[in-house]
C-alpha positions in Angstrom: -31.3 -43.1 -43.9 -33.1 -42.0 -47.0 -32.5 -38.7 -48.7 -34.9 -37.5 -51.4 -35.2 -34.5 -53.6 -38.9 -33.5 -53.2 -40.0 -31.5 -56.2 -42.4 -28.6 -55.9 -43.2 -28.0 -59.5 -44.2 -31.5 -60.8 -43.8 -35.1 -60.0 -40.1 -34.6 -59.9 -40.3 -31.1 -58.5 -39.6 -29.7 -62.0 -41.9 -28.4 -64.7 -41.6 -27.6 -68.3 -43.9 -24.7 -69.3 -45.1 -25.5 -72.8 -45.6 -21.8 -73.6 -42.7 -20.3 -75.6 -40.6 -17.7 -73.8 -39.2 -14.7 -75.8 -36.2 -14.5 -73.5 -34.0 -17.5 -73.0 -32.4 -16.5 -69.6 -35.6 -16.7 -67.5 -35.9 -20.4 -66.8 -35.6 -21.9 -63.4 -35.1 -25.1 -61.4 -36.1 -25.6 -57.8 -37.1 -28.0 -55.2 -36.9 -29.2 -51.6 -34.3 -31.6 -50.2 -35.7 -33.9 -47.4 -34.1 -36.6 -45.3 -36.7 -38.9 -43.8 -39.3 -36.2 -44.4 -37.3 -33.5 -42.7 -36.1 -30.5 -44.8 -32.3 -30.3 -45.0 -30.3 -27.0 -44.9 -27.0 -26.3 -46.6 -27.1 -29.3 -49.0 -25.1 -28.7 -52.2 -27.3 -29.1 -55.3 -25.5 -29.6 -58.5 -27.3 -29.7 -61.9 -25.6 -31.3 -64.9 -26.3 -31.7 -68.6 -27.3 -35.3 -69.2 -25.5 -35.8 -72.4 -22.4 -33.6 -71.9 -21.9 -34.4 -68.2 -21.0 -30.8 -67.7 -22.1 -28.7 -64.6 -25.0 -26.5 -65.6 -25.7 -24.8 -62.2 -24.9 -25.1 -58.5 -26.6 -23.8 -55.3 -27.2 -24.7 -51.7 -30.5 -25.3 -49.9 -31.9 -22.7 -47.6 -32.7 -23.5 -43.9 -36.2 -24.7 -44.9 -34.6 -27.2 -47.4 -35.7 -25.4 -50.5 -33.5 -24.4 -53.4 -34.0 -22.5 -56.6 -31.8 -21.5 -59.5 -33.2 -18.6 -61.6 -32.1 -16.9 -64.8 -31.1 -20.1 -66.6 -30.7 -20.5 -70.4 -33.5 -22.7 -71.8 -32.5 -26.4 -72.2 -34.3 -29.2 -74.0 -36.9 -31.1 -71.9 -35.5 -33.8 -69.6 -31.9 -32.9 -70.6 -30.7 -32.3 -67.0 -30.0 -34.3 -63.9 -29.3 -33.1 -60.3 -27.3 -34.4 -57.4 -28.0 -33.3 -53.8 -24.8 -33.7 -51.7 -25.3 -33.5 -47.9 -22.9 -31.4 -45.9 -21.7 -34.4 -44.0 -21.1 -38.0 -45.0 -23.7 -39.7 -42.7 -25.9 -40.5 -45.7 -25.6 -40.9 -49.5 -26.1 -38.2 -52.1 -29.4 -38.4 -54.0 -29.9 -38.1 -57.7 -32.9 -36.7 -59.6 -32.8 -37.5 -63.4 -34.8 -36.3 -66.4 -35.2 -32.8 -65.1 -37.0 -30.0 -67.0 -37.0 -26.3 -66.3 -39.8 -24.1 -65.4 -40.4 -21.0 -67.5 -42.2 -18.0 -66.1 -45.9 -17.8 -67.0 -46.5 -15.1 -69.6 -48.8 -12.3 -68.5 -52.5 -13.1 -68.9 -54.1 -12.1 -72.2 -56.2 -9.0 -71.9 -59.0 -8.9 -74.4 -60.8 -5.7 -75.2 -64.5 -6.2 -75.4 -66.2 -3.8 -77.8 -69.9 -3.6 -78.6 
């Protein structure tokens, strides 16, 4: 059986927003865990710092296989990796490497037009 972390935000389901964020606690990671194309519920998702090998964040997937961790401190691009650990041992855990966070989009610029 094949388990994969299917990203929603980029080719790895993670996106780095290049716009600077004033606050550093509003970044997020998220995705969908699939097994043979079927969303998996209650899968433990653990995010680690690549260079420190320290746990950065932990969550579980929802019934639709999605997961999201909000309110994270900003980290350098591609400095994280994640492991999806299934609730039973019928298949192997899956690793996603070189993860980057998504920052919220800033509000659109409003330009005043004067004549």
